[in-house]
N, C-alpha and C positions, 0 to 999 in steps of 0.2 A: 477304663474302669472308674477313674476318679470322677469323670463326668456323669456316669450312671449313678454313683453314690450321691453326688451333689444334687442331681435331678430328683432322685428319690427323697432325699432329705428335704428339699424345697417343697416337693409335693405333699409330704406329710405335715410339714409346718403350715402350708396354706390350707390344708384340709382342717386342721385343728383350729386355725385362726378364723376361718370362714364358717365354722360349724354353726348351725342354726338351732342347736338344742341347749337347754339349760340342764346339765346333768346332775346338778345338786338337787337335794330334796326341797320341794316347795310345799308349804303347808297353808291351807285355808281353813278358817273356822266356820263350821256349819252349825248354826244355832236353830235346831229343829224346834225348840221350845218358844222361839220368838213369834210374836204376833204382828211384827212389823210388816207393812205392806208398801208397795210401790205402785205408781200409776203409769199406765202405758196407753198409747193410742190404739183403739180398736179399728178405726176407720171412719170416714165421713165426719171427722171431728169429734167423735165420741171417745170417751176415756173409760178405761176399766182399771180395776185394782186386783192385785194378787199378793199372796204372802211372798216375802223375799226368799225364804227358805222352804222348799218342799221336798218330800222324799217319797218314793214309791218302790215297791218290791214286785218284780215280775214273777211269773210262774216258775221260771228256771232258777230262781234264787238271786238273780242279778238285781242290784239296788241302783236306782236312778235318782240322782240328786239334782236339784235345780237351785241355783243362786241367781235370782232374777230370771233372765232368759238363758243363762248359761247352763248347759247340761253336762253332767259328769256321771259316769257309770262305774260300778264296782262289782267285782266278783266276790262273793262272801268269803271265799277262801283266803282273801288278802286283807284281813283285818287284824288289828293289834289292840288289845285292851290294856290300858295303863291307869295308874293312879293319877289323879288330877295334878299332883305336884310336878309331874313331868311337863306340864305346860310351861313351866319356867325355863325349861331347856329347849323349847321349840320357838323358833322365830316365825311368827305368822305373817303371811303376805296379805295384801289387800287385793280383792278381786279386780278393782278398777285399774290398779297399776299393772297387774299381769295381763289384763285384757289389752292394754295399750301396747305392751310388748308383743303379744300374739298378733295383733292387727298390723304391726310394723313388719314382722318377720314372716308369718305364715297363717293368715286368718282361716284358711280352709282346713288346716290340719293342726289345731292347737295342741294335740297330744304329742306332736313331734317337737314342739317348742318346749313343752314341760312334760317330759316322759316320766319323771319321778314326782308326781303330784299326789298329795295326800289331803283328804278332808278330815278334820278333827271335830268330832261331835261329842258334846258333853251329855253323858247319859244321866248322871245324878251328881250330887255334891262331891263325890269322891272318885268318880270314874269317867274316863274319856275313852273313846274308840277312835283309832286312826284307820281310815280306809284308803288303800291305794286305789286311785281312780284314774280313769282315762277321760280326758276332756274331749267331748264330742262336738263336732260341728252340728248345729241344730237350727232348723228354720221351722217356725210355726206357721 
């Protein structure tokens, strides 16, 4: 009986230690008002430019966000409107840093690495909206 308890304890410890998810909330800033662009290769040595932040709404109400080539989707039911003062309480992450972590752990399923991912969008000078998003694997 002691061996069984010991084995189960070791199993649960190893599962928690080797877990590939970041269960804490991760926040990214989505600047829909920005006109910043980035360059990317189209092919045959030609370059193209696109806005860094783009957003689209599908017919079913799902919102698709793009930060550079990274795709995030949100169901409208999972939004939270807050006053902009709440930004002081939110630690923003950098897309490049969390991309590195995803590429090391699980590049095909980024939503498994960051299951609690939120995009924070500034709507006006006093309001932000937090969207719970799912990071999608996306190939163009």
